[in-house]
N, C-alpha and C positions, 0 to 999 in steps of 0.2 A: 390646465396643467396635465391631466391624465390623457388628453387628446392631442398632445404635441406629436410632431412627426418623429417616428422612431429613428434612432441612429443606425440601426441595423436593418438589413433586408435578408431575412432568413431564406428567401427563395434562392439566394445566391450561395448558400452554404454548400461547400463541396469538400469532402474528405476522400475523394477518389485516390489521392496521392498517398494516403495513409496505409502503411504496411502493418497489418495485424499479425503477421508472422506465420500464419497458417491459412489454408484454404477455408472457405465458408463452411463447407460440410464438416470439417474437422472441428471448427469452433462450435458449431451447433452440437456435435457429438459431445464435446467437453462440457458445454452448458447443461446438457441432458444428464450426463454422468454426475456432475456436481450437484444438480438439483435432486437427484435420487439417492446416490451413494453416500454423499457426505452426511446429510441430516439423519439418515437411517442407520449409520454406524454408531454403535455405543461408544462412549468415551474411551474405554480401554482398547478399542480397535484402532488406535492411532497409526499403527504400522500399515493398515490398509489405506488410510487416507494419504499417508506419505507415499505409498506405492502407486496410488492413482495419480498423484501429482507428478511423480517421476515418469510414469508411463506417458503423461502428456507433456513432458519436456522440462519440468521444473528441476532445478538443481537443489536437492534437499540433503543436508548433512545427516550425520548419525545422531541419534538421540533426540531428534526434533519432535516436539509435541504440537499437534494441530487439532484444535477443537472442531467438532462436527459442523458447527454453524459458520465457520470461517469461509470467506468467499474470495476466489481468485479469478479475475477477468481473463487473463491469458497466462496460464502457469508457465509456459515456455519463456516468459520474460521475468521469471522470479527465481532468485537464489536465496536460500536460507542456510546459514552456517550451522555447525554442530551445536547440539543441545539448546537450541533456541525454542521459545514457546510462542505460539500464535493463539490468542484467546478467542472466546466465543464472540460471534458477530463482528469479527474483524473483517474489513474489506481491503483487499489489495487490488486497487483499480489500476491494473498494470498495462496501460496503453504503452508505456515505456518501461524500461527495466527497473526492478526493485531489488536492491541488494541488502539483505539483512545479515549482519555478522554472526559470530559465534556467541553463545550464552546471552542472547538478547531476549527480552520479554516485550511482546506487543500485546497489551492488555485489551480486554473486552471492549467492543464497540468502537475501537479506533479505526480510522479511515486513512489509508495511504493513497493519495490521489496524484497520479503522474500526468493528468491531463487538465487543460484549461482552454480558454478561448481568448483571442486577441480582441479586446474591447474597442480598439481603434479601427479595426477592420469592419467595413460595412457588411461583409459576408460572414462575420463572426468566426473567423478561421480557427481551426483546432491548433493547439500548441501542446507539445508533450516534452517532458524532461524527466530523467531518472531520479530516483530517491535512493539514498545510501544511508543505512543505519550501522554505525560502528559497533565493534565487539563490546559486549557487556552493557549495552544501552538498555534502558527501560523506558518504554512509552506507556504511561499509565492509562487508565480507563478513559474512553471517549475522547481521544485526542484526534486532531486533524493534522496531517503532515502533507504540505503542499508540494507541487511538482518542482523538481530541481533542488530540493533540500538535501543537505548532508548533515547528519547528526553524528557528532564525534563519539569516539569510544568512551564507554562508561558514563555517558551523559544520562540524566534523568529528566524526562518531560512530564511535568505534573498533570494531574487529572484535568480533563476538559480543556487542555491548552490547544491553541492553534499556531502551528509552526509554518511560517512563510519564508524564513531565511535560515541560513546555516547556523548550527549550534556547536560551540566548541566542545572539545573532549573534556570529560571529568567535571562537568558543571551540572548543578541542579537548577532547572529552569521551569517556569510556568507563566501562564498569562495568555492574553489575546490582544496583541500578538505576544507569543512566547519570547521571553528574554532570560538570560542567565541571572541567577540570584546569588549563588554562592558555590564554592568548590565542593565537590563530592569527596568525602574522606573515606579512606580504606581503613578498616579496623583489623 
């Protein structure tokens, strides 16, 4: 059983077609800046982290809070709306675009993943799709948001949920896979 013939041949893997959006030297410079500057900036120096992200092409709104341990693969593929928060140890694996609306909270240890692989392809081909988080949404701690997912405005994704399909606006959702449970009420 463990010695069965593999369905994939990773020697055939090729992502030469994939456009990272910047030259290799620029990407390495970003990764170096992120590895040094982000973790060394104290929490109150949020404006410096936002400025670094903008310098490297991210679209960051006003009043955005980003914790020093947040990680951005390619910031030039990230848009964050006004007054949104990005928590500690959040990963924005931005092989494709990630759009986060206004007044959103992406809580600690959440992972937004725009990349995957074609399991039917013997070469294990790379697939990417954007992620969109609507205004006022809250992604609670330690959630996984898969590629191609759209989370509606004012939706809540409960702690440790895995989201593989679109979530409607104004719903409180949780689970693995994440599903809507009841409407979110405004007080």
